[in-house]
C-alpha positions in Angstrom: -15.9 -4.3 -88.5 -18.5 -5.5 -86.1 -19.0 -4.3 -82.5 -19.9 -7.0 -80.0 -21.5 -6.2 -76.7 -20.4 -8.1 -73.7 -22.8 -8.9 -70.9 -20.7 -8.7 -67.8 -21.9 -8.6 -64.2 -19.6 -6.4 -62.3 -19.7 -6.9 -58.5 -18.4 -4.1 -56.4 -17.0 -5.1 -53.1 -16.3 -2.5 -50.4 -14.0 -3.7 -47.6 -13.8 -1.6 -44.5 -11.2 -2.2 -41.9 -12.9 -1.7 -38.6 -10.9 -0.9 -35.5 -12.4 -1.6 -32.2 -10.2 0.4 -29.8 -11.9 -1.1 -26.7 -11.0 -4.6 -28.0 -7.4 -3.6 -28.6 -7.2 -2.0 -25.1 -8.6 -5.1 -23.5 -6.2 -7.4 -25.3 -3.3 -5.1 -24.3 -4.4 -5.2 -20.6 -4.7 -9.0 -20.7 -1.2 -9.6 -22.1 0.3 -6.9 -19.8 -1.2 -8.8 -16.9 0.4 -12.0 -18.1 3.8 -10.3 -18.3 3.4 -8.8 -14.8 2.4 -12.2 -13.3 5.3 -13.9 -15.1 7.8 -11.3 -13.8 6.3 -11.7 -10.3 6.9 -15.5 -10.4 10.5 -14.9 -11.6 11.1 -12.4 -8.8 9.7 -14.8 -6.2 12.0 -17.6 -7.5 15.1 -15.3 -7.6 14.5 -13.9 -4.1 13.1 -16.7 -2.0 13.8 -20.0 -3.8 17.2 -19.7 -5.4 19.1 -18.5 -2.2 17.9 -21.6 -0.3 19.4 -24.0 -2.8 
């Protein structure tokens, strides 16, 4: 029985998930502002425009 040696290059890859909480907060504030503006436009339409039709 013969033993053969294998030449194998093993590459180790370390993957880290990085959380940038300031980026998450900024994105939340941006989309919250979009929602508030959208609701403001809907309120304006419901109170001032629709009753005049």
